[in-house]
N, C-alpha and C positions, 0 to 999 in steps of 0.2 A: 499109650499115646493114642489119641483119636484124631482122625483127619489127616494123618500123614506128617512128614517132616521134610522141609526144604533146607538144604545145606548150601550156604553161600560162601564162596571162596574168592575174594578179590585178589587179583594177581597182576602185578606190574613188573615185567621183565623177570619172571619167575621160571623161565624155561628149565633151568637145571634142577628145580625142586618140585614143580607141580606134579610130575609123574609119581614121585615117591609119596606125596600127600594123597593123591587119588588111589594109589595102590594100597596104602594103609587103610583107607576107608573101605575099599573093596574086600579087604581081608577081615572085616568085622565079623566076630563070632561070639555069641549067636547073632543072627540078623535081627534088627529092630522090627517090632510089629508095625504093620501098616506100610503104605507106599512111601518111597523115598525119592526125592528130586535133588540132584546135585547140579548146582549152577556155578560155573567158573566165569568170573567177570574179568577178562583181560583188559587192562586199561593203560593207555599210554605205552604200549609195548613196542620195543624195537627188536625183539627177539622172537623165538618160536614158542612162546608160552601157549598161545591158542592152539597151535598145531600139536604140541605135546599133550595138551589137555584132551583134544579130540582123539589122539592116539590111545588114550586110556578108556575110550568108550566101551570096547569089548569087555573089560574087567567089570565096569560098572553095570553094564547091561546084563552080564551073566548073573548078577544078583537080583535081576528083575527090577532094577532101578532105572531112572531116567537121568541122562547127562545132557546138559545144555551149556554151550560156550558162547558167551556174549563178548563182543569186541567194541571197546570204546576208544576213540582217538585220544581223549583227554586222560592224562595220568592223574587221577584223583580218587583216593579211597572212598571219601563220602559219596561221590558221584557213582562209584562202582557199587557201593552198598545200596544206594537208592535204586539203581538199575536192577540189581539182583532182587530186591524186595518187590519191585514192580513185576518181575517175571515169576516170582514165587507163587506156587499154586496151593501150598499147604500152610495151615495156620501156625504151626510150631516152627521155629527157626533155629538153626545152628549156624553160627558164624565162626569161621576159622581162617587163620593165615595160611598162605600157600606153603610155607616152610615148616608147618607143624605136622607131626605124625602121631595120630592117636593109636594106642594099642588096641588089639582086637575087641576087648570086652567093653570099651568105652561107649561106643555108639548105642548098644543095647541098653546100657545103664542110663544114658541120656534119654533115650526113648521112653523108658519106664518112668523116669522122674518127671517127664513132661505130661504124664497122665493126670492132669489136674486142671480144674477150672480156675484155680487160684493163680495170681501172678507169681511166677517163679523165674529165678535166674539160676542156671545150672552149668557147672563146668566140671572138668576132670581134675586130677591131681597133677600139677605141672612137674615135669622132670627136665632139668637142664640137659640139653643134648651135649655129649662129650666135647668140651672145647678142644680146639686144635692148637691154639696159641698159648704161650705161658702167661701172658697178661690176662687173658680171659679166664684161664683156669684159676689164677689167684683171685681175680675179681669175684668169680662165682662163689668161692668159698665164703667170703664175707657177705656178699649180696644175698645169698640164700638164707642168711640168718637174720636179716632185718625184719621188723614187725610185719610189714606188708606181706612178705613171703611166708610168714608163719600164720597169717590170718586165714580165715575160711574163705574159699572160693575167690581167689584173686582174679582168675579168669583171663589172664593175658594170653592172647593168641588163640583162644578157643572158649566160646561161651554159647549157651542156648537159652531161649526164652519161650515160655508158653504164649499162646495167642493173647491172653489177657495181659501178660507181661509186655509183649511187643506193642500193645495198644497204648502204653504209657507215653510213647512219643510217636510223632508222625515221620516226616522225612529226617534222614540223618543230616545234622547241621554241618556246615563247613568248618570243622574243627580238627585239631591234630589228634587228640586221644579219643577215638571212638569207643575203645574198650572201657575206658574210665567213664565216659558219658553213659554207656549202657549199664555198667555195674552200679553206678550211683542212682539209677532209677529205682533201685530196690533196697529196702532196709536190710541190714545184716540177717535178720530172721527169715528173709525171703530168699536168701542165697544158699545154694546147696553145692557142696563139693563132693564129688563121687570118688570112690577108691581107685577106679581105673585111671591109668596115667596117660599122659601125652608128652612127647618130646618137643621142646621149645628151645631154639638156639639163641644164645647171647651173641652180640656182635664180636667179631674176631679181631683182636689186636687193640692196642691202646688208643690209637686215633679214632677208629670206629666206635669204641666204647665211649669216648669223650663226646663225639659228635651226636651219637644217639641219645646219650644221657642228657645232653643239653636240650635236645628236642623234646624228650620226655618231660623234663622239668617245665619247659615252656607250655606243653600241653596240659599239665596238671594245673598250672597257674591260670591258663585260659579257661578251664572248666570252673575253677573257683571264682573267677571274676564274672563269667557269663551266667553261671547256673549255681548261685550260692545256696539255693533253697532245695536242691534235690534231696529226696527223702533218705538216700543212703550216704549222704555226705560223711566222709570219714573224719573221725576224731583221732588224729594221728598221734601215735606214741613213738617216741624216739629211742633208738638204741644208742647208748653211749659207746663211742669208739673204743673206750678202754675195755668194755665188755667184749666187743668183737675182737679186739687185739689179743685178748687172753686166749680166745678160741682159735683165731687164725691170724697170727701176727703179720705175715707177708701179704696175705690177702687183704687185710685191713688197710695196709699202707697203699696198695694199689686202688682199693675202693675209695679211700679218702682222697687220693690224688685225682681220680676220675671225677668225683663230685666237685672238687675245688676248681679244676680246669674247665669243667662243663659250665660252672657258674661264671667264670671269667670269660669264656668264649661266647656263651649264648648260642642261639641257633636260629636259622631261617630256612624256610622251605622244607622239603620232605627228605627224610634220611632213613636209610636202612643199614643194617649191621654188616653188610657184606660188600 
């Protein structure tokens, strides 16, 4: 990687999780080449997200990296991403959610993969964090087998782009699914999935699963309607429920119920899985 790496973490009421995210970054081994800037963008917070992030400064600074914490009154992920990009000093960018925990090897692998003048979209291998609720455990069994999760570089919760990759769009638009928007800027041949993993949590419990799934569906429709000609537009393949049912019968029943109820319910506004 040349020119350093800026890591952007938008965080809205993420006080219980931001410390673990930053600690996981600080434990990266080996360290990535070049300077690293970590930016936490606390937006619309009514908790101690910003204070918890600042409390992690000694861990980050011990690596020779810089930590900045921005505070925005408005709770808006696109606005947070734009504020973070405006504060970023390095051309390569890593975007991750505040409840994601990368394993130690991932950051160096990302740094190495960004050593290119070509447009690249880079992510790790997602690993579902151990669910606490029975509904989420069952849902995860089926959801992990759908085509999107078997495809290369899905990038939910964590993705990085080279400078030329980030140049493919300007400001983040006011949309629901920023990760889908970024991924579809790149053709499949430009996406790289690294072997190192990161933990990504599913919503806990049936109601949160339905609420978040409804919002995700709305976000995907929004991208398809507003940006139908993005170069990485997916040609979706569908997995028959009978195929899933043979592999995970109870999980498929929960998965199908969540999809159906999400479509009936629809969604509005911002939703998280907790």
